[in-house]
C-alpha positions as CSV (number, residue, x, y, z in Angstrom):
1,M,-30.5,-4.4,54.9
2,T,-32.2,-6.6,57.7
3,D,-30.8,-8.7,60.2
4,E,-31.9,-11.6,58.2
5,T,-29.5,-10.1,55.2
6,V,-27.0,-12.9,54.5
7,L,-23.2,-11.3,53.9
8,T,-20.1,-12.9,52.9
9,V,-17.3,-11.7,55.4
10,L,-13.5,-11.5,53.7
11,T,-10.4,-11.4,56.3
12,T,-7.2,-12.2,55.2
13,T,-3.6,-14.2,56.6
14,D,-0.1,-15.1,55.8
15,A,-0.2,-18.9,56.7
16,P,-2.4,-21.7,55.4
17,D,-2.6,-22.9,59.2
18,R,-4.2,-19.4,60.6
19,A,-6.4,-19.2,57.7
20,D,-7.9,-22.9,58.9
21,T,-8.1,-22.4,62.8
22,L,-10.1,-18.8,61.7
23,A,-12.1,-20.4,59.6
24,R,-13.4,-23.4,61.8
25,G,-13.5,-21.1,64.6
26,A,-16.2,-19.0,63.3
27,V,-18.0,-22.0,62.2
28,E,-18.2,-23.9,65.4
29,A,-19.0,-20.9,67.2
30,R,-22.4,-21.1,64.8
31,L,-20.7,-17.0,63.8
32,A,-20.9,-18.4,59.5
33,A,-22.7,-20.6,58.2
34,C,-19.3,-21.8,56.4
35,A,-16.0,-20.5,55.0
36,Q,-13.8,-20.8,52.2
37,V,-10.0,-21.0,52.5
38,S,-8.7,-20.2,49.4
39,A,-5.4,-20.7,47.8
40,A,-2.6,-17.7,47.9
41,V,-2.8,-15.0,46.9
42,T,-0.7,-11.8,46.6
43,S,-1.0,-8.8,48.8
44,V,0.1,-5.3,47.9
45,Y,-0.4,-2.7,49.8
46,R,0.2,1.0,52.5
47,W,1.8,0.2,55.7
48,E,3.6,1.9,57.9
49,G,4.1,4.5,55.1
50,A,6.2,1.5,52.6
51,V,4.6,-0.4,50.2
52,E,4.5,-4.0,51.1
53,T,4.1,-6.8,49.4
54,A,2.8,-10.4,51.1
55,R,1.3,-13.9,50.8
56,E,-2.2,-14.1,52.5
57,Y,-4.5,-17.1,52.7
58,Q,-8.4,-14.9,52.0
59,I,-11.2,-16.8,54.1
60,L,-14.5,-15.9,52.9
61,L,-17.1,-16.4,55.2
62,K,-20.9,-17.0,54.3
63,T,-23.0,-14.9,57.6
64,T,-25.9,-12.9,58.2
65,A,-26.1,-8.8,59.3
66,A,-27.5,-10.2,62.7
67,R,-24.7,-12.1,63.4
68,Y,-22.1,-10.0,62.0
69,P,-21.4,-7.9,64.6
70,E,-19.6,-11.2,66.7
71,L,-18.1,-12.2,64.3
72,E,-16.3,-9.4,63.8
73,R,-15.8,-9.0,67.1
74,W,-14.6,-12.8,67.1
75,L,-11.9,-12.4,63.7
76,T,-10.5,-9.1,66.3
77,D,-10.2,-11.2,69.1
78,H,-8.8,-14.6,66.8
79,H,-6.6,-12.8,64.4
80,D,-3.0,-12.0,64.7
81,Y,-2.6,-9.3,62.5
82,D,-2.8,-5.9,64.5
83,T,-5.3,-4.3,61.7
84,P,-6.8,-7.3,60.0
85,E,-9.1,-6.8,57.0
86,I,-12.0,-7.6,57.9
87,V,-15.0,-6.6,55.3
88,A,-18.3,-7.5,54.8
89,V,-20.2,-7.8,50.9
90,P,-24.2,-7.6,51.4
91,V,-25.7,-10.7,49.4
92,V,-28.1,-9.0,46.6
93,R,-29.2,-12.0,45.0
94,G,-29.5,-16.1,46.0
95,A,-30.6,-19.6,45.9
96,S,-33.1,-19.0,48.5
97,G,-32.3,-22.7,50.1
98,Y,-28.7,-21.6,50.2
99,L,-29.9,-18.7,51.7
100,G,-32.1,-20.5,54.1
101,W,-29.4,-22.3,55.2
102,V,-27.4,-19.9,55.7
103,R,-30.0,-18.2,58.2
104,G,-30.3,-21.4,59.6
105,E,-26.6,-22.4,60.9
106,T,-26.0,-18.7,62.5
107,T,-29.4,-18.8,64.7
């Protein structure tokens, strides 16, 4: 993976206004070219020894490998969860114009 590799980064939060704030803040800081907030999803997970169920909103952010460390720090600093889900997946293929746009918007 090179610094120019485009990544899709996933995080979740429990309120639509928080999701919008995280999405907008990351784009305004040029840490992500765009962010998409999904409709509510149901998350089932183990937390502090118990299985929990929660309504959450997923945020998909598009960035580059070079910007990922700063995006992760920013999300961690601005997130309301103690241990937020922050997962990055490389984009293996994509439209060259779109991938170029992501690279341009995050530099």
